[in-house]
N, CA, C and O atoms as a GROMACS GRO file, in nm:
protein
  504
    1MET      N    1   0.084  -0.120   0.003
    1MET     CA    2  -0.004  -0.009   0.001
    1MET      C    3   0.096   0.131  -0.001
    1MET      O    4   0.185   0.145   0.084
    2SER      N    5   0.074   0.215  -0.092
    2SER     CA    6   0.158   0.332  -0.096
    2SER      C    7   0.098   0.439  -0.011
    2SER      O    8  -0.025   0.449  -0.002
    3GLU      N    9   0.186   0.526   0.056
    3GLU     CA   10   0.151   0.622   0.138
    3GLU      C   11   0.127   0.751   0.056
    3GLU      O   12   0.193   0.776  -0.045
    4MET      N   13   0.028   0.836   0.105
    4MET     CA   14   0.005   0.968   0.047
    4MET      C   15   0.109   1.065   0.083
    4MET      O   16   0.156   1.067   0.197
    5THR      N   17   0.147   1.149  -0.013
    5THR     CA   18   0.242   1.254   0.025
    5THR      C   19   0.170   1.369   0.080
    5THR      O   20   0.048   1.376   0.064
    6ARG      N   21   0.240   1.464   0.148
    6ARG     CA   22   0.170   1.580   0.210
    6ARG      C   23   0.097   1.665   0.097
    6ARG      O   24  -0.015   1.714   0.113
    7LYS      N   25   0.164   1.677  -0.007
    7LYS     CA   26   0.102   1.758  -0.117
    7LYS      C   27  -0.029   1.688  -0.169
    7LYS      O   28  -0.131   1.755  -0.188
    8GLN      N   29  -0.026   1.567  -0.189
    8GLN     CA   30  -0.133   1.488  -0.226
    8GLN      C   31  -0.249   1.500  -0.120
    8GLN      O   32  -0.366   1.514  -0.154
    9PHE      N   33  -0.209   1.493   0.004
    9PHE     CA   34  -0.310   1.507   0.115
    9PHE      C   35  -0.374   1.648   0.110
    9PHE      O   36  -0.496   1.657   0.112
   10LEU      N   37  -0.299   1.752   0.105
   10LEU     CA   38  -0.348   1.883   0.096
   10LEU      C   39  -0.431   1.908  -0.030
   10LEU      O   40  -0.533   1.977  -0.023
   11GLY      N   41  -0.387   1.853  -0.148
   11GLY     CA   42  -0.462   1.860  -0.259
   11GLY      C   43  -0.602   1.800  -0.244
   11GLY      O   44  -0.701   1.854  -0.295
   12THR      N   45  -0.608   1.691  -0.175
   12THR     CA   46  -0.744   1.631  -0.159
   12THR      C   47  -0.818   1.706  -0.071
   12THR      O   48  -0.938   1.717  -0.094
   13ILE      N   49  -0.766   1.766   0.038
   13ILE     CA   50  -0.846   1.855   0.124
   13ILE      C   51  -0.887   1.973   0.046
   13ILE      O   52  -1.005   2.009   0.055
   14VAL      N   53  -0.808   2.034  -0.024
   14VAL     CA   54  -0.853   2.164  -0.086
   14VAL      C   55  -0.951   2.125  -0.203
   14VAL      O   56  -1.044   2.202  -0.223
   15LYS      N   57  -0.940   2.020  -0.278
   15LYS     CA   58  -1.041   1.986  -0.376
   15LYS      C   59  -1.176   1.958  -0.300
   15LYS      O   60  -1.283   2.003  -0.342
   16GLY      N   61  -1.167   1.885  -0.196
   16GLY     CA   62  -1.285   1.846  -0.117
   16GLY      C   63  -1.348   1.961  -0.054
   16GLY      O   64  -1.470   1.964  -0.042
   17ALA      N   65  -1.270   2.064  -0.011
   17ALA     CA   66  -1.324   2.186   0.047
   17ALA      C   67  -1.390   2.275  -0.054
   17ALA      O   68  -1.467   2.363  -0.015
   18ALA      N   69  -1.362   2.256  -0.183
   18ALA     CA   70  -1.403   2.352  -0.289
   18ALA      C   71  -1.562   2.364  -0.279
   18ALA      O   72  -1.621   2.471  -0.298
   19GLY      N   73  -1.622   2.251  -0.250
   19GLY     CA   74  -1.774   2.254  -0.246
   19GLY      C   75  -1.823   2.284  -0.104
   19GLY      O   76  -1.942   2.308  -0.085
   20ILE      N   77  -1.732   2.284  -0.002
   20ILE     CA   78  -1.778   2.299   0.134
   20ILE      C   79  -1.734   2.444   0.178
   20ILE      O   80  -1.618   2.484   0.164
   21VAL      N   81  -1.831   2.517   0.228
   21VAL     CA   82  -1.801   2.654   0.273
   21VAL      C   83  -1.756   2.642   0.421
   21VAL      O   84  -1.814   2.569   0.501
   22GLY      N   85  -1.644   2.722   0.455
   22GLY     CA   86  -1.615   2.722   0.596
   22GLY      C   87  -1.484   2.702   0.644
   22GLY      O   88  -1.387   2.717   0.570
   23VAL      N   89  -1.476   2.669   0.767
   23VAL     CA   90  -1.350   2.662   0.835
   23VAL      C   91  -1.267   2.527   0.812
   23VAL      O   92  -1.146   2.520   0.830
   24ALA      N   93  -1.342   2.425   0.771
   24ALA     CA   94  -1.274   2.294   0.768
   24ALA      C   95  -1.145   2.296   0.674
   24ALA      O   96  -1.042   2.242   0.713
   25ALA      N   97  -1.151   2.350   0.566
   25ALA     CA   98  -1.032   2.364   0.486
   25ALA      C   99  -0.918   2.435   0.546
   25ALA      O  100  -0.804   2.388   0.541
   26VAL      N  101  -0.945   2.545   0.604
   26VAL     CA  102  -0.840   2.633   0.678
   26VAL      C  103  -0.792   2.560   0.794
   26VAL      O  104  -0.671   2.563   0.817
   27THR      N  105  -0.875   2.490   0.874
   27THR     CA  106  -0.830   2.409   0.984
   27THR      C  107  -0.739   2.299   0.933
   27THR      O  108  -0.631   2.282   0.989
   28SER      N  109  -0.773   2.228   0.838
   28SER     CA  110  -0.694   2.115   0.794
   28SER      C  111  -0.560   2.162   0.737
   28SER      O  112  -0.457   2.098   0.761
   29ALA      N  113  -0.559   2.280   0.657
   29ALA     CA  114  -0.438   2.324   0.605
   29ALA      C  115  -0.343   2.380   0.708
   29ALA      O  116  -0.221   2.364   0.699
   30ALA      N  117  -0.403   2.445   0.808
   30ALA     CA  118  -0.325   2.509   0.922
   30ALA      C  119  -0.274   2.400   1.012
   30ALA      O  120  -0.168   2.417   1.073
   31ALA      N  121  -0.346   2.284   1.026
   31ALA     CA  122  -0.301   2.182   1.111
   31ALA      C  123  -0.186   2.104   1.064
   31ALA      O  124  -0.120   2.035   1.141
   32CYS      N  125  -0.162   2.115   0.941
   32CYS     CA  126  -0.066   2.026   0.874
   32CYS      C  127   0.072   2.105   0.854
   32CYS      O  128   0.112   2.147   0.746
   33GLY      N  129   0.136   2.117   0.974
   33GLY     CA  130   0.280   2.173   0.959
   33GLY      C  131   0.285   2.313   0.983
   33GLY      O  132   0.392   2.369   0.960
   34SER      N  133   0.184   2.384   1.026
   34SER     CA  134   0.192   2.533   1.045
   34SER      C  135   0.292   2.571   1.141
   34SER      O  136   0.291   2.518   1.252
   35GLY      N  137   0.381   2.658   1.109
   35GLY     CA  138   0.482   2.705   1.188
   35GLY      C  139   0.446   2.827   1.271
   35GLY      O  140   0.530   2.878   1.346
   36GLY      N  141   0.323   2.874   1.258
   36GLY     CA  142   0.282   2.989   1.327
   36GLY      C  143   0.324   3.114   1.253
   36GLY      O  144   0.385   3.104   1.147
   37GLY      N  145   0.294   3.232   1.304
   37GLY     CA  146   0.338   3.355   1.247
   37GLY      C  147   0.280   3.373   1.106
   37GLY      O  148   0.337   3.453   1.031
   38GLY      N  149   0.171   3.306   1.063
   38GLY     CA  150   0.105   3.331   0.943
   38GLY      C  151   0.166   3.257   0.815
   38GLY      O  152   0.119   3.270   0.702
   39THR      N  153   0.273   3.178   0.848
   39THR     CA  154   0.328   3.103   0.737
   39THR      C  155   0.341   2.962   0.770
   39THR      O  156   0.347   2.928   0.888
   40ASP      N  157   0.346   2.868   0.666
   40ASP     CA  158   0.367   2.740   0.697
   40ASP      C  159   0.512   2.702   0.677
   40ASP      O  160   0.574   2.745   0.580
   41ALA      N  161   0.567   2.624   0.768
   41ALA     CA  162   0.711   2.598   0.775
   41ALA      C  163   0.763   2.519   0.650
   41ALA      O  164   0.879   2.536   0.612
   42ALA      N  165   0.681   2.437   0.590
   42ALA     CA  166   0.725   2.351   0.488
   42ALA      C  167   0.658   2.383   0.350
   42ALA      O  168   0.539   2.416   0.343
   43PRO      N  169   0.740   2.371   0.242
   43PRO     CA  170   0.680   2.397   0.103
   43PRO      C  171   0.558   2.303   0.080
   43PRO      O  172   0.559   2.191   0.130
   44LEU      N  173   0.456   2.345   0.008
   44LEU     CA  174   0.339   2.272  -0.022
   44LEU      C  175   0.329   2.237  -0.168
   44LEU      O  176   0.278   2.130  -0.204
   45GLY      N  177   0.380   2.331  -0.258
   45GLY     CA  178   0.360   2.303  -0.403
   45GLY      C  179   0.448   2.405  -0.465
   45GLY      O  180   0.546   2.444  -0.403
   46ASN      N  181   0.420   2.451  -0.585
   46ASN     CA  182   0.493   2.547  -0.653
   46ASN      C  183   0.409   2.656  -0.707
   46ASN      O  184   0.348   2.641  -0.813
   47CYS      N  185   0.403   2.776  -0.631
   47CYS     CA  186   0.333   2.888  -0.669
   47CYS      C  187   0.366   2.953  -0.807
   47CYS      O  188   0.277   3.003  -0.876
   48VAL      N  189   0.486   2.951  -0.839
   48VAL     CA  190   0.535   3.019  -0.959
   48VAL      C  191   0.493   2.932  -1.079
   48VAL      O  192   0.452   2.989  -1.180
   49GLN      N  193   0.499   2.804  -1.076
   49GLN     CA  194   0.460   2.720  -1.180
   49GLN      C  195   0.316   2.684  -1.189
   49GLN      O  196   0.262   2.671  -1.299
   50ASN      N  197   0.251   2.666  -1.075
   50ASN     CA  198   0.112   2.614  -1.061
   50ASN      C  199   0.013   2.694  -1.012
   50ASN      O  200  -0.103   2.654  -1.008
   51GLY      N  201   0.049   2.822  -0.969
   51GLY     CA  202  -0.049   2.917  -0.911
   51GLY      C  203  -0.080   2.870  -0.768
   51GLY      O  204  -0.009   2.784  -0.715
   52THR      N  205  -0.180   2.921  -0.706
   52THR     CA  206  -0.223   2.907  -0.575
   52THR      C  207  -0.368   2.847  -0.567
   52THR      O  208  -0.448   2.844  -0.661
   53SER      N  209  -0.388   2.800  -0.443
   53SER     CA  210  -0.526   2.758  -0.398
   53SER      C  211  -0.550   2.849  -0.275
   53SER      O  212  -0.460   2.887  -0.200
   54VAL      N  213  -0.687   2.881  -0.262
   54VAL     CA  214  -0.716   2.979  -0.152
   54VAL      C  215  -0.843   2.927  -0.077
   54VAL      O  216  -0.945   2.891  -0.136
   55SER      N  217  -0.828   2.928   0.057
   55SER     CA  218  -0.935   2.891   0.147
   55SER      C  219  -0.977   3.013   0.230
   55SER      O  220  -0.894   3.077   0.293
   56ILE      N  221  -1.108   3.043   0.227
   56ILE     CA  222  -1.155   3.149   0.310
   56ILE      C  223  -1.241   3.098   0.420
   56ILE      O  224  -1.341   3.030   0.394
   57ALA      N  225  -1.207   3.130   0.546
   57ALA     CA  226  -1.274   3.077   0.667
   57ALA      C  227  -1.415   3.148   0.674
   57ALA      O  228  -1.428   3.266   0.641
   58ALA      N  229  -1.517   3.072   0.718
   58ALA     CA  230  -1.644   3.124   0.733
   58ALA      C  231  -1.696   3.187   0.612
   58ALA      O  232  -1.763   3.291   0.618
   59ASN      N  233  -1.668   3.127   0.497
   59ASN     CA  234  -1.704   3.185   0.367
   59ASN      C  235  -1.853   3.173   0.338
   59ASN      O  236  -1.921   3.076   0.370
   60HIS      N  237  -1.895   3.278   0.277
   60HIS     CA  238  -2.035   3.284   0.230
   60HIS      C  239  -2.041   3.357   0.096
   60HIS      O  240  -2.105   3.460   0.077
   61GLY      N  241  -1.972   3.295   0.008
   61GLY     CA  242  -1.965   3.347  -0.132
   61GLY      C  243  -1.846   3.439  -0.185
   61GLY      O  244  -1.836   3.478  -0.301
   62HIS      N  245  -1.757   3.466  -0.081
   62HIS     CA  246  -1.640   3.545  -0.124
   62HIS      C  247  -1.537   3.453  -0.210
   62HIS      O  248  -1.528   3.332  -0.193
   63VAL      N  249  -1.463   3.528  -0.304
   63VAL     CA  250  -1.383   3.466  -0.386
   63VAL      C  251  -1.249   3.543  -0.393
   63VAL      O  252  -1.249   3.665  -0.408
   64LEU      N  253  -1.133   3.469  -0.380
   64LEU     CA  254  -0.999   3.539  -0.404
   64LEU      C  255  -0.921   3.452  -0.487
   64LEU      O  256  -0.910   3.332  -0.460
   65MET      N  257  -0.865   3.508  -0.588
   65MET     CA  258  -0.762   3.434  -0.680
   65MET      C  259  -0.633   3.517  -0.683
   65MET      O  260  -0.629   3.634  -0.721
   66VAL      N  261  -0.532   3.448  -0.640
   66VAL     CA  262  -0.393   3.501  -0.648
   66VAL      C  263  -0.327   3.419  -0.752
   66VAL      O  264  -0.294   3.303  -0.728
   67ASP      N  265  -0.308   3.479  -0.874
   67ASP     CA  266  -0.239   3.406  -0.980
   67ASP      C  267  -0.093   3.419  -0.974
   67ASP      O  268  -0.035   3.507  -0.911
   68LYS      N  269  -0.034   3.321  -1.046
   68LYS     CA  270   0.108   3.313  -1.049
   68LYS      C  271   0.177   3.442  -1.094
   68LYS      O  272   0.286   3.471  -1.046
   69ALA      N  273   0.123   3.515  -1.179
   69ALA     CA  274   0.180   3.638  -1.225
   69ALA      C  275   0.190   3.742  -1.106
   69ALA      O  276   0.285   3.820  -1.102
   70ASP      N  277   0.098   3.740  -1.018
   70ASP     CA  278   0.108   3.829  -0.902
   70ASP      C  279   0.226   3.780  -0.803
   70ASP      O  280   0.305   3.857  -0.748
   71VAL      N  281   0.227   3.649  -0.788
   71VAL     CA  282   0.337   3.601  -0.703
   71VAL      C  283   0.473   3.631  -0.761
   71VAL      O  284   0.564   3.668  -0.686
   72VAL      N  285   0.490   3.616  -0.894
   72VAL     CA  286   0.618   3.643  -0.966
   72VAL      C  287   0.654   3.782  -0.950
   72VAL      O  288   0.770   3.813  -0.922
   73ALA      N  289   0.554   3.875  -0.966
   73ALA     CA  290   0.587   4.026  -0.951
   73ALA      C  291   0.633   4.062  -0.815
   73ALA      O  292   0.711   4.157  -0.801
   74GLY      N  293   0.587   3.990  -0.709
   74GLY     CA  294   0.642   4.004  -0.590
   74GLY      C  295   0.615   4.132  -0.516
   74GLY      O  296   0.684   4.159  -0.418
   75VAL      N  297   0.521   4.210  -0.554
   75VAL     CA  298   0.474   4.333  -0.495
   75VAL      C  299   0.348   4.326  -0.409
   75VAL      O  300   0.267   4.236  -0.432
   76ALA      N  301   0.327   4.410  -0.314
   76ALA     CA  302   0.198   4.402  -0.242
   76ALA      C  303   0.088   4.425  -0.338
   76ALA      O  304   0.103   4.499  -0.436
   77LYS      N  305  -0.025   4.363  -0.311
   77LYS     CA  306  -0.148   4.383  -0.395
   77LYS      C  307  -0.275   4.364  -0.296
   77LYS      O  308  -0.281   4.278  -0.209
   78THR      N  309  -0.366   4.452  -0.322
   78THR     CA  310  -0.495   4.444  -0.252
   78THR      C  311  -0.600   4.394  -0.342
   78THR      O  312  -0.619   4.448  -0.451
   79TYR      N  313  -0.675   4.289  -0.300
   79TYR     CA  314  -0.777   4.224  -0.372
   79TYR      C  315  -0.909   4.252  -0.313
   79TYR      O  316  -0.920   4.272  -0.192
   80ASP      N  317  -1.014   4.255  -0.397
   80ASP     CA  318  -1.147   4.266  -0.358
   80ASP      C  319  -1.209   4.126  -0.369
   80ASP      O  320  -1.210   4.063  -0.475
   81ILE      N  321  -1.260   4.079  -0.252
   81ILE     CA  322  -1.315   3.939  -0.264
   81ILE      C  323  -1.466   3.925  -0.252
   81ILE      O  324  -1.515   3.829  -0.192
   82MET      N  325  -1.540   4.020  -0.308
   82MET     CA  326  -1.691   4.010  -0.301
   82MET      C  327  -1.741   3.880  -0.351
   82MET      O  328  -1.815   3.815  -0.278
   83GLY      N  329  -1.709   3.835  -0.469
   83GLY     CA  330  -1.765   3.717  -0.525
   83GLY      C  331  -1.920   3.731  -0.533
   83GLY      O  332  -1.967   3.830  -0.590
   84THR      N  333  -2.001   3.637  -0.480
   84THR     CA  334  -2.131   3.637  -0.482
   84THR      C  335  -2.200   3.674  -0.352
   84THR      O  336  -2.323   3.666  -0.340
   85ALA      N  337  -2.115   3.717  -0.251
   85ALA     CA  338  -2.158   3.768  -0.141
   85ALA      C  339  -2.238   3.901  -0.160
   85ALA      O  340  -2.229   3.962  -0.267
   86ASP      N  341  -2.316   3.948  -0.056
   86ASP     CA  342  -2.388   4.076  -0.072
   86ASP      C  343  -2.312   4.196  -0.012
   86ASP      O  344  -2.368   4.304   0.007
   87HIS      N  345  -2.183   4.172   0.016
   87HIS     CA  346  -2.099   4.283   0.057
   87HIS      C  347  -1.957   4.238   0.028
   87HIS      O  348  -1.934   4.121  -0.002
   88THR      N  349  -1.857   4.333   0.037
   88THR     CA  350  -1.717   4.300   0.004
   88THR      C  351  -1.622   4.308   0.119
   88THR      O  352  -1.656   4.360   0.225
   89HIS      N  353  -1.517   4.263   0.102
   89HIS     CA  354  -1.402   4.274   0.194
   89HIS      C  355  -1.278   4.302   0.101
   89HIS      O  356  -1.281   4.268  -0.017
   90SER      N  357  -1.178   4.360   0.155
   90SER     CA  358  -1.042   4.372   0.086
   90SER      C  359  -0.946   4.290   0.159
   90SER      O  360  -0.954   4.273   0.281
   91VAL      N  361  -0.850   4.235   0.081
   91VAL     CA  362  -0.738   4.158   0.135
   91VAL      C  363  -0.615   4.201   0.072
   91VAL      O  364  -0.600   4.207  -0.050
   92THR      N  365  -0.518   4.233   0.169
   92THR     CA  366  -0.390   4.283   0.113
   92THR      C  367  -0.291   4.173   0.136
   92THR      O  368  -0.282   4.119   0.246
   93ILE      N  369  -0.217   4.140   0.032
   93ILE     CA  370  -0.108   4.044   0.047
   93ILE      C  371   0.022   4.127   0.022
   93ILE      O  372   0.047   4.178  -0.087
   94SER      N  373   0.099   4.136   0.129
   94SER     CA  374   0.219   4.205   0.121
   94SER      C  375   0.336   4.168   0.040
   94SER      O  376   0.341   4.051   0.000
   95ALA      N  377   0.428   4.247   0.011
   95ALA     CA  378   0.539   4.203  -0.066
   95ALA      C  379   0.611   4.079   0.004
   95ALA      O  380   0.654   3.981  -0.057
   96GLY      N  381   0.619   4.097   0.138
   96GLY     CA  382   0.682   3.983   0.217
   96GLY      C  383   0.602   3.849   0.197
   96GLY      O  384   0.659   3.740   0.190
   97ASN      N  385   0.460   3.866   0.190
   97ASN     CA  386   0.376   3.746   0.174
   97ASN      C  387   0.411   3.688   0.032
   97ASN      O  388   0.431   3.568   0.015
   98MET      N  389   0.417   3.775  -0.062
   98MET     CA  390   0.441   3.730  -0.204
   98MET      C  391   0.578   3.656  -0.211
   98MET      O  392   0.594   3.558  -0.283
   99THR      N  393   0.675   3.708  -0.135
   99THR     CA  394   0.809   3.636  -0.130
   99THR      C  395   0.791   3.501  -0.066
   99THR      O  396   0.856   3.405  -0.110
  100SER      N  397   0.712   3.487   0.030
  100SER     CA  398   0.688   3.355   0.095
  100SER      C  399   0.621   3.263  -0.012
  100SER      O  400   0.663   3.149  -0.029
  101LEU      N  401   0.520   3.312  -0.084
  101LEU     CA  402   0.454   3.224  -0.177
  101LEU      C  403   0.552   3.189  -0.298
  101LEU      O  404   0.547   3.080  -0.354
  102LYS      N  405   0.638   3.286  -0.331
  102LYS     CA  406   0.739   3.257  -0.432
  102LYS      C  407   0.831   3.144  -0.384
  102LYS      O  408   0.882   3.067  -0.464
  103ALA      N  409   0.851   3.135  -0.249
  103ALA     CA  410   0.940   3.038  -0.195
  103ALA      C  411   0.854   2.909  -0.162
  103ALA      O  412   0.900   2.820  -0.091
  104ASN      N  413   0.736   2.903  -0.212
  104ASN     CA  414   0.642   2.786  -0.189
  104ASN      C  415   0.603   2.762  -0.051
  104ASN      O  416   0.590   2.647  -0.008
  105THR      N  417   0.581   2.881   0.029
  105THR     CA  418   0.545   2.867   0.170
  105THR      C  419   0.405   2.921   0.174
  105THR      O  420   0.381   3.027   0.117
  106SER      N  421   0.316   2.858   0.233
  106SER     CA  422   0.174   2.920   0.257
  106SER      C  423   0.172   3.040   0.342
  106SER      O  424   0.264   3.064   0.420
  107ILE      N  425   0.066   3.119   0.328
  107ILE     CA  426   0.053   3.234   0.398
  107ILE      C  427  -0.105   3.236   0.452
  107ILE      O  428  -0.199   3.183   0.393
  108THR      N  429  -0.112   3.306   0.571
  108THR     CA  430  -0.255   3.324   0.621
  108THR      C  431  -0.264   3.481   0.645
  108THR      O  432  -0.175   3.537   0.709
  109VAL      N  433  -0.370   3.548   0.595
  109VAL     CA  434  -0.388   3.688   0.614
  109VAL      C  435  -0.538   3.707   0.655
  109VAL      O  436  -0.618   3.614   0.645
  110GLN      N  437  -0.572   3.832   0.703
  110GLN     CA  438  -0.703   3.866   0.741
  110GLN      C  439  -0.768   3.964   0.640
  110GLN      O  440  -0.700   4.051   0.585
  111SER      N  441  -0.890   3.951   0.620
  111SER     CA  442  -0.960   4.045   0.536
  111SER      C  443  -0.995   4.168   0.616
  111SER      O  444  -0.987   4.164   0.738
  112THR      N  445  -1.035   4.281   0.550
  112THR     CA  446  -1.094   4.388   0.619
  112THR      C  447  -1.222   4.353   0.678
  112THR      O  448  -1.283   4.256   0.632
  113THR      N  449  -1.277   4.430   0.785
  113THR     CA  450  -1.394   4.403   0.846
  113THR      C  451  -1.513   4.468   0.775
  113THR      O  452  -1.506   4.587   0.745
  114SER      N  453  -1.618   4.398   0.747
  114SER     CA  454  -1.739   4.447   0.680
  114SER      C  455  -1.860   4.379   0.740
  114SER      O  456  -1.853   4.258   0.761
  115GLY      N  457  -1.967   4.444   0.769
  115GLY     CA  458  -2.077   4.375   0.821
  115GLY      C  459  -2.052   4.310   0.960
  115GLY      O  460  -2.107   4.205   0.994
  116SER      N  461  -1.967   4.376   1.035
  116SER     CA  462  -1.914   4.332   1.172
  116SER      C  463  -1.850   4.192   1.163
  116SER      O  464  -1.862   4.119   1.261
  117HIS      N  465  -1.787   4.152   1.060
  117HIS     CA  466  -1.704   4.041   1.055
  117HIS      C  467  -1.589   4.054   0.952
  117HIS      O  468  -1.585   4.141   0.865
  118MET      N  469  -1.497   3.959   0.974
  118MET     CA  470  -1.385   3.950   0.874
  118MET      C  471  -1.354   3.800   0.845
  118MET      O  472  -1.420   3.712   0.899
  119HIS      N  473  -1.258   3.775   0.763
  119HIS     CA  474  -1.235   3.630   0.725
  119HIS      C  475  -1.082   3.611   0.730
  119HIS      O  476  -1.004   3.699   0.694
  120SER      N  477  -1.043   3.487   0.778
  120SER     CA  478  -0.904   3.448   0.778
  120SER      C  479  -0.896   3.380   0.644
  120SER      O  480  -0.984   3.303   0.606
  121ILE      N  481  -0.785   3.410   0.570
  121ILE     CA  482  -0.763   3.360   0.436
  121ILE      C  483  -0.635   3.287   0.435
  121ILE      O  484  -0.536   3.343   0.482
  122THR      N  485  -0.629   3.170   0.386
  122THR     CA  486  -0.503   3.095   0.369
  122THR      C  487  -0.484   3.067   0.215
  122THR      O  488  -0.572   3.024   0.140
  123VAL      N  489  -0.353   3.099   0.181
  123VAL     CA  490  -0.319   3.086   0.037
  123VAL      C  491  -0.204   2.985   0.042
  123VAL      O  492  -0.100   3.002   0.106
  124ILE      N  493  -0.234   2.870  -0.039
  124ILE     CA  494  -0.125   2.772  -0.038
  124ILE      C  495  -0.075   2.760  -0.194
  124ILE      O  496  -0.148   2.803  -0.283
  125CYS      N  497   0.040   2.706  -0.221
  125CYS     CA  498   0.084   2.679  -0.350
  125CYS      C  499   0.020   2.547  -0.396
  125CYS      O  500   0.011   2.447  -0.325
  126ALA      N  501  -0.025   2.557  -0.530
  126ALA     CA  502  -0.085   2.429  -0.592
  126ALA      C  503   0.027   2.346  -0.650
  126ALA      O  504   0.004   2.239  -0.705
   0.00000   0.00000   0.00000
């Protein structure tokens, strides 16, 4: 019986979480080797070659796409994550965060507050 690699495991979780809204995907990704401080200690994939996958905690229609061109550019960028929600939030990924993604290390950032709530957002390399 062959064992599943960490990348395969996380890919399964992210794909499974695509249809599920909420904290489960963030909890699973964070529980797998998170070094604290908003970044994961171990590489997960290759952001420059494959782009990223995003999990939004307590999601209710928000969407964030961080494409590989943004990672390669390496500069801070603010995204609007409205998606199909009836309100919007902004998310800023700093130049330092982009450097972490370029090094294939996941990041966790917070959205702005809107409607008396905010969202924790985890970006991992695909």
